[in-house]
N, C-alpha and C positions, 0 to 999 in steps of 0.2 A: 742222682742215684749213685754214681761212682765216686763222688767227692769224699765219701766216707773213707775210701782207701787212698785216693790220689793225693789229697792235700797232706795227710800225715806222712805219706811216703816222700813227697816233695820236701817237706820240712825236715824229715829224717835225713835225706841226702844232703840238705843244706847244713845241718848240724855236723854230720860225719865229715863233710868237706870243709868244715870250719869257715863257711861262707865263701869259699873259693868258687867262682862262677863255673870255670871249666870242669872241675871235679863234680860239682853239683849236677850239671847238665849231663855229663857222661855217666854218672851213677844212675840218673833217671832213665836215660836212653837204654842203658844195658840191663835194666831191671826186668823188662818184659811187660807183659800185660798191656796196660794203657800207657806205654812208655812215653809217647809224645806229649800227653797231658802232664804226666809227672815231671818230665824234663823241662817243659815250658813253664810250669808253675814254679819249680825250684829255681830255674834260670831267671825268671822274672824277679823273684824275691832277691836272689843273689845280686842281680844287676842293679836293682833299686838300692840295695844296701851299699854296694861297692862302686856304683857309678859306671859311666861308659868305659873308663880306663880298666875296669875289672873284666870286661868282655874282650876276648882275644881279637885283635884287630883283623887277623886273617879271616876269622869267622864273620865279622861284620862285612868285610869286603866281599867275600864269596857269596854269602847269603843275599846281600843287597843286589849283586850282579845277577844271580840266578833267579831271584824273584822280581827283579826290575822294580824294586821298592826302596825308597829312602828310609832306612831304618833309624837314622839319627834325628831328623827334623821333628818327627812326632814326639820323641822323648824329650827333646829340648823344649818344645811347646808345652808339654805336660809339666815339666819342671818349672817353667816360667809361671804357669798357673798356680802350681803348688807354692811357689815363693810368694806370689801375690796374695793368695789366701792366708798364708802364714803371717805375712805383714799386716793384713787387715785384721786378723784375729788378735795379733799382738796389740794393735791400737785399741781394739775393743776391750781387751783384757786390762790394759793400762787405765782406760777410762773407768772400768769397773772398780779397779783397785783404788783409784782416786776418789770415786764416789763413796766407797766404804771408809776411806781414811777421813773424809769430811764428816761422815756420820759419827765416827769415833770421837772427833774433836768437839762435836756439838753437845 
């Protein structure tokens, strides 16, 4: 119901911040309304685009300690799956291209 407002705002803060993680999150947090959702969506996208190095290390350390949660391992696991899916897709794509090249030669 609220995604009509939240996602566009998260993307807006991402654009305004030129992809900077810290500025995207702080913009979302300080906006008001459903700030936690806006900031987390914008931060997730900024982090996905910029990688772990784009996230302030002190934020990772403090949030992980306060929540008693490993914030890095799940991201690394998801990235490994994404790399595997991409590699598998690339193999299938190359096979597809090869099959069409064979049809063109026939």
